[in-house]
N, C-alpha and C positions, 0 to 999 in steps of 0.2 A: 480466409486463413492461409490458403496456398500462397497468396501474395506476400504475406508476412514471412513464411518459410523461405520463399525465394529470396527475399531481402536479407534474411538471416544468413543464408549461404553466401550471398553477394558481399556482405560486409564482414564475414568471418566469425559470426556468432555460433558457438557450438551447441548451445542449449537455450530454448525459450519455453516459457510457460504462459499459456493464455489464461487470463483471469477475467472471464466474462462477469459483468455486473449481475448481482443477484439482489435486487432492491424490492422490498415488500411494502415500503411506505405508500399508503394509498394516495398521497399527495404528489408522489414522484411522477412527473410527466412521462418518463420512460419506464414506468413500472410494468414489469412483465415477469411471468413465471417461466424461467429458462427451460426450453425444450431439451432435456438431457439426451434423448435418443439422437436428435439431430446434431447436437453439439459433439457428443462422443463419436458419432460417425464421421464428422468432419475432422476431428483430431486424428482418428485412426487412418483416415485417408491421407492426411499430411504425414503421419508416421510411415505409411507405406511408401509414399512417393519420395520422401526425403530421407529414407533409412540410410544410415552411414554418412549423411551430410550434416544433419542437425538433429539433436534430440528434442522431441516435441512432447510437452507435458500439458496436463489439463488442470486448471484451477478455477477458483471463484473469488470474486471480490464481494464480500458480504457487507452490505450497507446496514449500519446500526444493528449489529448482531445481537446486542443485549436486549433489544426491543422485540426481536422476532426469533428468539432462541428455539422455541418449540417447532415453529414452522421450518426453520433451517435444519434442525436435527432430523425432522421427518423427511425433508427433501434429500439430504445427502446420504441417508441410511442406505447401505447396499450399493452405493455408487463409487466409482473408482477415481476420485479426485486426488491429484498429487499434492495440491497446495491450496490452502485457504487463507486469504488475506482479509483482515478486518479493517473497516474504515468507517468514518463518520462524515456524512454529507448534509445531515439535517439536525437541527437543534430546535426543540420546542415548536415543531411543525413549520419551521422556516428553513428553506434551503440556504446553504452557505453562499449566498450571492448578495446582490445589492439590498434586497428586502431585509435580510437578517442584519446586515451592517447598518442599515438605516434605522433599525429598531433599537439599537443600543449604542452607548458610547464605547470607545475602544476597550477599555479595561473590562467592563462588564461583558462585552461580546466575547472576548478571549477567555475569560474565566468560565463563562457558561459553556463555551465550546470545549475547553479542557475538562470540565466536569463530565461532559457527555463522553468524551474519549476515555476517561477513567472508568466510567460505568461499562463501556465496551470491553476494556481490558479485564476488569473485575469479573465479568461474565464469562470471558474466554470463549473457547470453541473454535479458535483459529490459530494458525501457527505464527503469523507475523502481522504487526500493526502497520497499516499503510499511511504514508504522508502525515505524520503526527501533527505537524503545525500547519495543516492545510488552509486554515482560515486566512493566513497571510496572503495567499494567492488572490483572494477576493477583497481584501481590505481596501477601502477607499483612501484617497490622499489625506483626508482629514484625520485618519488614524495615525498618520505620521510615522509610518514604518513599524517594524516589529522587532522587539528585542526579547530574546528568550529569558534573559536575566530578570526582566521585570516580572515574569511569571514563573520564576524558578521553583517556588514551592509547589505550585499546581503541577508543573511538568515533572518534578521529581517524584511526586506521588504516583503519577502514571508510570514512570520508569521503574520505580521500586516494585510496583505491582507486576509489571511486565516481566522483570527479572525473576521475581518469585514464582511466577506461573510458567516460566520457560517460553515466554512470547518474545519473538524477535522484532527488529525494526527493519522497515524498508527504507533504503535510500532512493527516493524518487527524484529522477533527474529532470523532470518536466519544467521545474522552475528555472533551470539554467537557460533554457531556450525561450522562456517567457520573460515578462517584465521584472520578475524577482531577481533573476541572474544568480540564483543560488539553489541548492538542493532543498528538498523537504524530507526530513527535518534539517535544520541548520547544523553547522559543525559543532556549535556549542552543545546542542542537545545530544549529538552523537558522543561527544566526549563525556557528558554526564552519564549516559547509558553505559559506556565502557567503564567508567569509574565505579559504578554500582555493581559491576560484575557481568554486565550484559555482553554476550558474545555471539548472538544469532543475528546475522546481518544478511539481507538480500538486496538485490539491485533491480530497479524497475524504471523503464523509460516512459511508462504511461503512454504508450504509442497508440493514439486513436487514429493516427495516419501512418501508412506503411513507411513513409520516408523518415519518421521519427523513431523507428525501431532501433534500439540500442544507442540512441543519441546520448552522448556524454557519459556513457558508462565508464570509459577509462578515467574520466575526471573523478567520478564517484569512487573508483578503486583507490585513486591517489588520496582522496579526502579521507577515506576509511583508514588508510595506513597512517596518515598524519594524526588521526584521532585515537590511535593506539590499537587498532584492530590488526590482527595478523591472518585472519581467515574470513571467509564468507560461507554462506550456507545455501544449498539447494535441497529440494524436497521431492521424494518419490513416494506416492501413497501415504503422504503425511509424515514420512520418516526423514529426518535430516541427514545430510552428508556435508561434512566440512571440507573446504578447499582452501589452500593457501592463496593469499592475495598476490 
């Protein structure tokens, strides 16, 4: 964690939030029950060492939160998390990798995935939905690309529910540095969210490597402005604070 904080200072990032994965799917190879004491101690050490240089916050990325709501509620009770990010990486006991894509033709694969995302948003229990159109990251060439317009109805259902429940969207920049060369979600989905009244927006670089911390965040800021947003959101103890773009 200290390496990430050092990198944040080096590149001029004023605030970061760690969103450690919390995945309870028994089929998940990296399934583990996050050691809160160790995690919080590491965050506190970073806060101490980098006080005045970068604001350090503690969060979780909740995998398939609608399937493990009780376990998640029990785990987070009484703990000081600043931010909860909800995401879907599994559908019908298949990880969103080659096995899932090989099991269905493109339209069916995307509709099943978006149905699962809708269930996650419907269940709630988190502040922001991560990488809404994640499946496109893993889609094989025979899927022939991804167009949000093809799945407009399914995506709009997700967005309407998110707006109604006060759940925001993450602009995840990892796709820009990968083969997609675009954010997750795409600009079209961001415009739809704004059109429906959504105004809770966060930025994430999905930095599994230190060098990727903050990558393309300025690009995401510009994209958000072009899509009609005038502010973005950060969270402390689950409470939002709006900032001008």
